[in-house]
N, CA, C and O atoms as a Tinker XYZ file with bonds, in Angstrom:
   324  protein
     1  N    -68.331000  215.778000   10.583000    73     2
     2  CA   -67.470000  214.995000    9.731000    64     1     3
     3  C    -67.201000  213.653000   10.417000    63     2     4     5
     4  O    -66.731000  213.615000   11.554000    81     3
     5  N    -67.497000  212.579000    9.733000    73     3     6
     6  CA   -67.211000  211.245000   10.260000    64     5     7
     7  C    -65.791000  210.850000    9.881000    63     6     8     9
     8  O    -65.297000  211.186000    8.804000    81     7
     9  N    -65.152000  210.132000   10.791000    73     7    10
    10  CA   -63.781000  209.691000   10.562000    64     9    11
    11  C    -63.638000  208.302000   11.154000    63    10    12    13
    12  O    -63.719000  208.130000   12.371000    81    11
    13  N    -63.430000  207.332000   10.318000    73    11    14
    14  CA   -63.261000  205.954000   10.768000    64    13    15
    15  C    -61.919000  205.439000   10.274000    63    14    16    17
    16  O    -61.528000  205.672000    9.130000    81    15
    17  N    -61.223000  204.736000   11.156000    73    15    18
    18  CA   -59.930000  204.160000   10.784000    64    17    19
    19  C    -59.817000  202.763000   11.371000    63    18    20    21
    20  O    -60.462000  202.435000   12.366000    81    19
    21  N    -59.002000  201.965000   10.747000    73    19    22
    22  CA   -58.672000  200.644000   11.263000    64    21    23
    23  C    -57.173000  200.473000   11.125000    63    22    24    25
    24  O    -56.605000  200.678000   10.053000    81    23
    25  N    -56.538000  200.092000   12.231000    73    23    26
    26  CA   -55.108000  199.830000   12.214000    64    25    27
    27  C    -54.857000  198.405000   12.678000    63    26    28    29
    28  O    -55.636000  197.831000   13.438000    81    27
    29  N    -53.791000  197.872000   12.220000    73    27    30
    30  CA   -53.293000  196.603000   12.716000    64    29    31
    31  C    -51.909000  196.899000   13.281000    63    30    32    33
    32  O    -50.951000  197.054000   12.524000    81    31
    33  N    -51.797000  196.978000   14.606000    73    31    34
    34  CA   -50.529000  197.363000   15.214000    64    33    35
    35  C    -49.391000  196.422000   14.851000    63    34    36    37
    36  O    -49.585000  195.213000   14.722000    81    35
    37  N    -48.210000  196.986000   14.688000    73    35    38
    38  CA   -47.011000  196.210000   14.434000    64    37    39
    39  C    -46.470000  195.626000   15.725000    63    38    40    41
    40  O    -47.016000  195.881000   16.798000    81    39
    41  N    -45.405000  194.847000   15.634000    73    39    42
    42  CA   -44.866000  194.153000   16.807000    64    41    43
    43  C    -44.271000  195.085000   17.864000    63    42    44    45
    44  O    -44.088000  194.667000   19.008000    81    43
    45  N    -43.970000  196.317000   17.517000    73    43    46
    46  CA   -43.371000  197.245000   18.476000    64    45    47
    47  C    -44.374000  198.288000   18.968000    63    46    48    49
    48  O    -43.967000  199.322000   19.497000    81    47
    49  N    -45.674000  198.040000   18.805000    73    47    50
    50  CA   -46.708000  198.989000   19.217000    64    49    51
    51  C    -46.732000  199.133000   20.738000    63    50    52    53
    52  O    -46.619000  198.148000   21.467000    81    51
    53  N    -46.880000  200.366000   21.203000    73    51    54
    54  CA   -46.993000  200.672000   22.635000    64    53    55
    55  C    -47.950000  201.843000   22.800000    63    54    56    57
    56  O    -48.231000  202.570000   21.848000    81    55
    57  N    -48.449000  202.016000   24.025000    73    55    58
    58  CA   -49.362000  203.126000   24.289000    64    57    59
    59  C    -49.110000  203.665000   25.682000    63    58    60    61
    60  O    -48.625000  202.948000   26.559000    81    59
    61  N    -49.440000  204.928000   25.882000    73    59    62
    62  CA   -49.317000  205.517000   27.203000    64    61    63
    63  C    -49.583000  207.004000   27.177000    63    62    64    65
    64  O    -49.789000  207.599000   26.119000    81    63
    65  N    -49.574000  207.598000   28.361000    73    63    66
    66  CA   -49.735000  209.031000   28.485000    64    65    67
    67  C    -48.381000  209.696000   28.257000    63    66    68    69
    68  O    -47.349000  209.199000   28.708000    81    67
    69  N    -48.399000  210.800000   27.566000    73    67    70
    70  CA   -47.157000  211.516000   27.283000    64    69    71
    71  C    -47.342000  212.969000   27.679000    63    70    72    73
    72  O    -48.265000  213.632000   27.207000    81    71
    73  N    -46.479000  213.461000   28.534000    73    71    74
    74  CA   -46.499000  214.872000   28.934000    64    73    75
    75  C    -45.762000  215.664000   27.858000    63    74    76    77
    76  O    -44.586000  215.417000   27.591000    81    75
    77  N    -46.455000  216.609000   27.249000    73    75    78
    78  CA   -45.879000  217.359000   26.139000    64    77    79
    79  C    -45.189000  218.639000   26.582000    63    78    80    81
    80  O    -44.541000  219.306000   25.774000    81    79
    81  N    -45.317000  218.979000   27.818000    73    79    82
    82  CA   -44.696000  220.187000   28.342000    64    81    83
    83  C    -44.900000  220.244000   29.837000    63    82    84    85
    84  O    -45.255000  219.240000   30.453000    81    83
    85  N    -44.683000  221.398000   30.427000    73    83    86
    86  CA   -44.809000  221.512000   31.870000    64    85    87
    87  C    -46.245000  221.797000   32.308000    63    86    88    89
    88  O    -46.582000  221.583000   33.472000    81    87
    89  N    -47.093000  222.273000   31.406000    73    87    90
    90  CA   -48.477000  222.577000   31.757000    64    89    91
    91  C    -49.316000  221.307000   31.713000    63    90    92    93
    92  O    -49.148000  220.487000   30.810000    81    91
    93  N    -50.215000  221.135000   32.672000    73    91    94
    94  CA   -50.988000  219.891000   32.768000    64    93    95
    95  C    -51.862000  219.641000   31.553000    63    94    96    97
    96  O    -52.148000  218.487000   31.231000    81    95
    97  N    -52.292000  220.691000   30.872000    73    95    98
    98  CA   -53.148000  220.489000   29.702000    64    97    99
    99  C    -52.364000  220.033000   28.473000    63    98   100   101
   100  O    -52.954000  219.768000   27.426000    81    99
   101  N    -51.056000  219.942000   28.593000    73    99   102
   102  CA   -50.244000  219.508000   27.467000    64   101   103
   103  C    -49.886000  218.030000   27.563000    63   102   104   105
   104  O    -48.815000  217.612000   27.124000    81   103
   105  N    -50.779000  217.253000   28.133000    73   103   106
   106  CA   -50.608000  215.807000   28.173000    64   105   107
   107  C    -51.540000  215.197000   27.131000    63   106   108   109
   108  O    -52.550000  215.797000   26.764000    81   107
   109  N    -51.196000  214.009000   26.661000    73   107   110
   110  CA   -52.007000  213.358000   25.639000    64   109   111
   111  C    -51.887000  211.849000   25.777000    63   110   112   113
   112  O    -50.929000  211.337000   26.356000    81   111
   113  N    -52.866000  211.154000   25.240000    73   111   114
   114  CA   -52.783000  209.709000   25.099000    64   113   115
   115  C    -52.100000  209.447000   23.767000    63   114   116   117
   116  O    -52.573000  209.895000   22.722000    81   115
   117  N    -50.989000  208.725000   23.802000    73   115   118
   118  CA   -50.226000  208.451000   22.590000    64   117   119
   119  C    -50.194000  206.950000   22.363000    63   118   120   121
   120  O    -49.862000  206.178000   23.263000    81   119
   121  N    -50.542000  206.551000   21.153000    73   119   122
   122  CA   -50.493000  205.144000   20.781000    64   121   123
   123  C    -49.565000  205.038000   19.579000    63   122   124   125
   124  O    -49.902000  205.472000   18.477000    81   123
   125  N    -48.394000  204.456000   19.805000    73   123   126
   126  CA   -47.430000  204.221000   18.732000    64   125   127
   127  C    -47.771000  202.857000   18.146000    63   126   128   129
   128  O    -47.551000  201.827000   18.784000    81   127
   129  N    -48.304000  202.856000   16.939000    73   127   130
   130  CA   -48.832000  201.635000   16.354000    64   129   131
   131  C    -47.817000  200.862000   15.534000    63   130   132   133
   132  O    -48.126000  199.776000   15.044000    81   131
   133  N    -46.625000  201.388000   15.374000    73   131   134
   134  CA   -45.567000  200.714000   14.608000    64   133   135
   135  C    -46.041000  200.352000   13.201000    63   134   136   137
   136  O    -46.487000  199.226000   12.986000    81   135
   137  N    -45.960000  201.255000   12.256000    73   135   138
   138  CA   -45.163000  202.474000   12.256000    64   137   139
   139  C    -45.975000  203.752000   12.486000    63   138   140   141
   140  O    -45.382000  204.815000   12.672000    81   139
   141  N    -47.290000  203.687000   12.480000    73   139   142
   142  CA   -48.108000  204.892000   12.622000    64   141   143
   143  C    -48.296000  205.264000   14.082000    63   142   144   145
   144  O    -48.021000  204.463000   14.976000    81   143
   145  N    -48.767000  206.484000   14.322000    73   143   146
   146  CA   -49.051000  206.946000   15.679000    64   145   147
   147  C    -50.415000  207.622000   15.717000    63   146   148   149
   148  O    -50.863000  208.218000   14.737000    81   147
   149  N    -51.056000  207.515000   16.865000    73   147   150
   150  CA   -52.328000  208.185000   17.120000    64   149   151
   151  C    -52.171000  208.951000   18.416000    63   150   152   153
   152  O    -51.743000  208.386000   19.422000    81   151
   153  N    -52.512000  210.237000   18.408000    73   151   154
   154  CA   -52.429000  211.070000   19.603000    64   153   155
   155  C    -53.818000  211.623000   19.879000    63   154   156   157
   156  O    -54.452000  212.200000   18.995000    81   155
   157  N    -54.288000  211.444000   21.114000    73   155   158
   158  CA   -55.574000  211.989000   21.519000    64   157   159
   159  C    -55.293000  213.071000   22.547000    63   158   160   161
   160  O    -54.851000  212.792000   23.661000    81   159
   161  N    -55.557000  214.309000   22.156000    73   159   162
   162  CA   -55.259000  215.483000   22.979000    64   161   163
   163  C    -56.508000  215.935000   23.725000    63   162   164   165
   164  O    -57.617000  215.799000   23.208000    81   163
   165  N    -56.345000  216.470000   24.926000    73   163   166
   166  CA   -57.499000  217.038000   25.630000    64   165   167
   167  C    -57.949000  218.321000   24.939000    63   166   168   169
   168  O    -57.155000  218.977000   24.265000    81   167
   169  N    -59.229000  218.682000   25.107000    73   167   170
   170  CA   -59.710000  219.945000   24.544000    64   169   171
   171  C    -58.922000  221.121000   25.118000    63   170   172   173
   172  O    -58.455000  221.064000   26.256000    81   171
   173  N    -58.778000  222.169000   24.342000    73   171   174
   174  CA   -58.059000  223.361000   24.801000    64   173   175
   175  C    -58.784000  224.044000   25.951000    63   174   176   177
   176  O    -58.146000  224.649000   26.812000    81   175
   177  N    -60.106000  223.955000   25.974000    73   175   178
   178  CA   -60.909000  224.599000   27.008000    64   177   179
   179  C    -61.117000  223.638000   28.181000    63   178   180   181
   180  O    -61.806000  222.631000   28.023000    81   179
   181  N    -60.541000  223.922000   29.350000    73   179   182
   182  CA   -60.705000  223.036000   30.510000    64   181   183
   183  C    -62.171000  222.793000   30.891000    63   182   184   185
   184  O    -62.475000  221.796000   31.545000    81   183
   185  N    -63.074000  223.682000   30.496000    73   183   186
   186  CA   -64.494000  223.475000   30.784000    64   185   187
   187  C    -65.028000  222.231000   30.062000    63   186   188   189
   188  O    -66.034000  221.654000   30.472000    81   187
   189  N    -64.349000  221.827000   28.990000    73   187   190
   190  CA   -64.756000  220.642000   28.229000    64   189   191
   191  C    -64.090000  219.374000   28.740000    63   190   192   193
   192  O    -64.395000  218.287000   28.249000    81   191
   193  N    -63.195000  219.480000   29.704000    73   191   194
   194  CA   -62.462000  218.314000   30.196000    64   193   195
   195  C    -63.349000  217.232000   30.809000    63   194   196   197
   196  O    -63.064000  216.052000   30.603000    81   195
   197  N    -64.421000  217.569000   31.559000    73   195   198
   198  CA   -65.231000  216.487000   32.123000    64   197   199
   199  C    -65.756000  215.514000   31.071000    63   198   200   201
   200  O    -65.740000  214.305000   31.302000    81   199
   201  N    -66.216000  216.001000   29.935000    73   199   202
   202  CA   -66.681000  215.105000   28.867000    64   201   203
   203  C    -65.512000  214.317000   28.285000    63   202   204   205
   204  O    -65.657000  213.138000   27.963000    81   203
   205  N    -64.367000  214.957000   28.149000    73   203   206
   206  CA   -63.187000  214.277000   27.619000    64   205   207
   207  C    -62.725000  213.181000   28.585000    63   206   208   209
   208  O    -62.361000  212.084000   28.163000    81   207
   209  N    -62.742000  213.491000   29.878000    73   207   210
   210  CA   -62.366000  212.503000   30.884000    64   209   211
   211  C    -63.322000  211.317000   30.823000    63   210   212   213
   212  O    -62.896000  210.169000   30.947000    81   211
   213  N    -64.601000  211.586000   30.635000    73   211   214
   214  CA   -65.581000  210.505000   30.494000    64   213   215
   215  C    -65.240000  209.630000   29.294000    63   214   216   217
   216  O    -65.321000  208.404000   29.378000    81   215
   217  N    -64.863000  210.240000   28.189000    73   215   218
   218  CA   -64.459000  209.481000   26.999000    64   217   219
   219  C    -63.237000  208.618000   27.312000    63   218   220   221
   220  O    -63.195000  207.451000   26.923000    81   219
   221  N    -62.250000  209.170000   28.003000    73   219   222
   222  CA   -61.061000  208.391000   28.354000    64   221   223
   223  C    -61.423000  207.186000   29.223000    63   222   224   225
   224  O    -60.858000  206.105000   29.053000    81   223
   225  N    -62.369000  207.369000   30.157000    73   223   226
   226  CA   -62.818000  206.243000   30.980000    64   225   227
   227  C    -63.517000  205.187000   30.120000    63   226   228   229
   228  O    -63.359000  203.989000   30.355000    81   227
   229  N    -64.284000  205.628000   29.130000    73   227   230
   230  CA   -64.947000  204.686000   28.229000    64   229   231
   231  C    -63.912000  203.921000   27.402000    63   230   232   233
   232  O    -64.055000  202.717000   27.187000    81   231
   233  N    -62.879000  204.614000   26.943000    73   231   234
   234  CA   -61.805000  203.946000   26.197000    64   233   235
   235  C    -61.131000  202.915000   27.100000    63   234   236   237
   236  O    -60.916000  201.774000   26.690000    81   235
   237  N    -60.795000  203.316000   28.336000    73   235   238
   238  CA   -60.171000  202.389000   29.291000    64   237   239
   239  C    -61.036000  201.155000   29.501000    63   238   240   241
   240  O    -60.541000  200.029000   29.449000    81   239
   241  N    -62.326000  201.365000   29.740000    73   239   242
   242  CA   -63.226000  200.247000   30.003000    64   241   243
   243  C    -63.375000  199.346000   28.786000    63   242   244   245
   244  O    -63.410000  198.122000   28.913000    81   243
   245  N    -63.464000  199.958000   27.598000    73   243   246
   246  CA   -63.582000  199.172000   26.370000    64   245   247
   247  C    -62.332000  198.356000   26.097000    63   246   248   249
   248  O    -62.414000  197.212000   25.651000    81   247
   249  N    -61.185000  198.939000   26.363000    73   247   250
   250  CA   -59.914000  198.228000   26.172000    64   249   251
   251  C    -59.821000  197.054000   27.142000    63   250   252   253
   252  O    -59.402000  195.963000   26.754000    81   251
   253  N    -60.207000  197.264000   28.393000    73   251   254
   254  CA   -60.173000  196.182000   29.380000    64   253   255
   255  C    -61.132000  195.061000   28.984000    63   254   256   257
   256  O    -60.803000  193.881000   29.108000    81   255
   257  N    -62.308000  195.433000   28.510000    73   255   258
   258  CA   -63.285000  194.435000   28.080000    64   257   259
   259  C    -62.765000  193.626000   26.893000    63   258   260   261
   260  O    -62.924000  192.405000   26.860000    81   259
   261  N    -62.147000  194.293000   25.920000    73   259   262
   262  CA   -61.586000  193.597000   24.759000    64   261   263
   263  C    -60.447000  192.682000   25.177000    63   262   264   265
   264  O    -60.371000  191.543000   24.718000    81   263
   265  N    -59.556000  193.167000   26.048000    73   263   266
   266  CA   -58.434000  192.344000   26.505000    64   265   267
   267  C    -58.943000  191.099000   27.243000    63   266   268   269
   268  O    -58.427000  190.000000   27.037000    81   267
   269  N    -59.953000  191.273000   28.102000    73   267   270
   270  CA   -60.526000  190.128000   28.812000    64   269   271
   271  C    -61.146000  189.140000   27.831000    63   270   272   273
   272  O    -60.982000  187.928000   27.976000    81   271
   273  N    -61.855000  189.656000   26.840000    73   271   274
   274  CA   -62.473000  188.790000   25.834000    64   273   275
   275  C    -61.412000  187.985000   25.079000    63   274   276   277
   276  O    -61.559000  186.777000   24.895000    81   275
   277  N    -60.358000  188.649000   24.648000    73   275   278
   278  CA   -59.299000  187.956000   23.911000    64   277   279
   279  C    -58.580000  186.945000   24.799000    63   278   280   281
   280  O    -58.201000  185.871000   24.333000    81   279
   281  N    -58.389000  187.283000   26.082000    73   279   282
   282  CA   -57.783000  186.329000   27.018000    64   281   283
   283  C    -58.642000  185.072000   27.139000    63   282   284   285
   284  O    -58.119000  183.958000   27.140000    81   283
   285  N    -59.957000  185.251000   27.240000    73   283   286
   286  CA   -60.862000  184.112000   27.373000    64   285   287
   287  C    -60.934000  183.297000   26.086000    63   286   288   289
   288  O    -61.039000  182.071000   26.121000    81   287
   289  N    -60.877000  183.988000   24.954000    73   287   290
   290  CA   -61.009000  183.322000   23.659000    64   289   291
   291  C    -59.762000  182.503000   23.345000    63   290   292   293
   292  O    -59.853000  181.430000   22.748000    81   291
   293  N    -58.605000  183.006000   23.745000    73   291   294
   294  CA   -57.344000  182.322000   23.481000    64   293   295
   295  C    -56.796000  182.673000   22.107000    63   294   296   297
   296  O    -57.540000  183.007000   21.185000    81   295
   297  N    -55.498000  182.591000   21.999000    73   295   298
   298  CA   -54.827000  182.881000   20.722000    64   297   299
   299  C    -54.954000  181.674000   19.806000    63   298   300   301
   300  O    -54.843000  180.539000   20.269000    81   299
   301  N    -55.187000  181.897000   18.508000    73   299   302
   302  CA   -55.259000  180.777000   17.581000    64   301   303
   303  C    -53.907000  180.077000   17.450000    63   302   304   305
   304  O    -52.853000  180.698000   17.588000    81   303
   305  N    -53.960000  178.799000   17.185000    73   303   306
   306  CA   -52.735000  178.023000   16.967000    64   305   307
   307  C    -52.125000  178.317000   15.612000    63   306   308   309
   308  O    -52.658000  179.140000   14.867000    81   307
   309  N    -51.024000  177.669000   15.272000    73   307   310
   310  CA   -50.325000  177.936000   14.013000    64   309   311
   311  C    -51.190000  177.659000   12.782000    63   310   312   313
   312  O    -50.978000  178.263000   11.731000    81   311
   313  N    -52.160000  176.755000   12.905000    73   311   314
   314  CA   -53.028000  176.456000   11.761000    64   313   315
   315  C    -54.277000  177.321000   11.732000    63   314   316   317
   316  O    -55.168000  177.112000   10.909000    81   315
   317  N    -54.341000  178.323000   12.661000    73   315   318
   318  CA   -55.452000  179.257000   12.684000    64   317   319
   319  C    -56.609000  178.818000   13.563000    63   318   320   321
   320  O    -57.615000  179.521000   13.654000    81   319
   321  N    -56.483000  177.657000   14.218000    73   319   322
   322  CA   -57.571000  177.176000   15.070000    64   321   323
   323  C    -57.156000  177.178000   16.534000    63   322   324
   324  O    -57.947000  176.803000   17.400000    81   323
């Protein structure tokens, strides 16, 4: 099943790791998009964690690359240029 989404975060959007309980597998990546939220949970089977960890590293690297690109590009002025 394919699932594609596009969000435009609101002004109060934040992201981070959230511990959902005392067990280490109950942590998740939470992105509060203002007003929506996205939670990325680790697989229930710890044997699948290495692939999940690889995905998290890819997300981290992609986010850093996008942030660097936007920093270099600069924010548009009030007239859009």
